N, C-alpha and C positions, 0 to 999 in steps of 0.2 A: 503493500500499501504505500503511494506516494503522496504526497500535500496537493492541492490543487486538482486532483482528478476524484472520479468518483468512485467511489471504495465499496460499490452494489458487488458482491459475490454473486448473487443469485438475483434472476425478476421477480419480483414481486408474486406473490399467490393469486391476488386477486385484485383486478383495475381499481384504481382511485375512483373513477366513476362509478361503480358498480357497489359501494359503500355507504350504507343507510344508517344513521345516526338512530341511538334506539329512543323512541318515543319518550321515556321519562326524561331524557337530556331534553327533547324538546320542550317538554310542558314545562321544567324548569325555567330554561331559556325564554319563553313567551312569558312566562310570570310574572320573573324579573324584567323585562322591558314593560309588561303591562301597567306594574306596580310603578317602575320607575317613571312611566308617563302619567300618570294620574294627577289630577290638580290636589296637591297637599292640603287645599281649605275646602276641600270638598265632602262631600256625606260617602262617600264610597271608602275613603282611605277612613275616617272615622269609624266605619261600622267595620273596618276590618281589624284596627285594634278593638274595638269591643267582640267581635267575635270570638278571636284569641286572645283571651287576657291573661293567658299564661306565657305568650309570648312576647318579649319585651317590643314598645316601641321602636328601638334601634333596630331590630332585627326585623321590624317590619318594612321600616322606613329603608332600609339596608335589602331589602328584596329577598327574605332568607324565605323559603319555604318548605314544605315538605309536602310528597304526592300524595297524603293522606288531606291534608289542609286543602290541597286543591280540590281532591274531590270531591271534598265537603262542599266547597264554594260551588261545584258546579251543580249541585243539587240545589241552592239555595238561590230561592226567588227573591228574597228580598235584598241579596247584593245586586242580582239584577236590576232592582227598582232602584237603588239609591244610588248609581251611574250616572254620570251626565250622560248626555246623546252620543258623544262621540265615545266615550267609554264604552258605554253598553253596547254600541255597535262591533267595535273590537271585540268584547268579551263572548257577544252572541255569535260572531264568526269562528272563534276558537272553540266553543261550544259546539259547534256542527260539524266543524272538522273532529274534534273530538269523535262525538258518535259514531263518523264513518268507519274511524281508524279501529 
């Protein structure tokens, strides 16, 4: 092996275009981006704080959620109602994709 040259001995077993992310990873990334984009003074974020009282405010604001919390929010109609129009449309789109997969 010499510096500046590719040090790959064997070709990859799977083409990079054929690799799919694990669905949990996608859910967590969506949730992180969704909460990060939420209006910090709106009812939706306040609802999250009240819904998960055992989770610190810092964790909610840093968008740290686990899959069970995401599943719980998916079934919660009150959360849907507390979101503003933009947040609600993004959330409902995510829920519809989740039902398909």
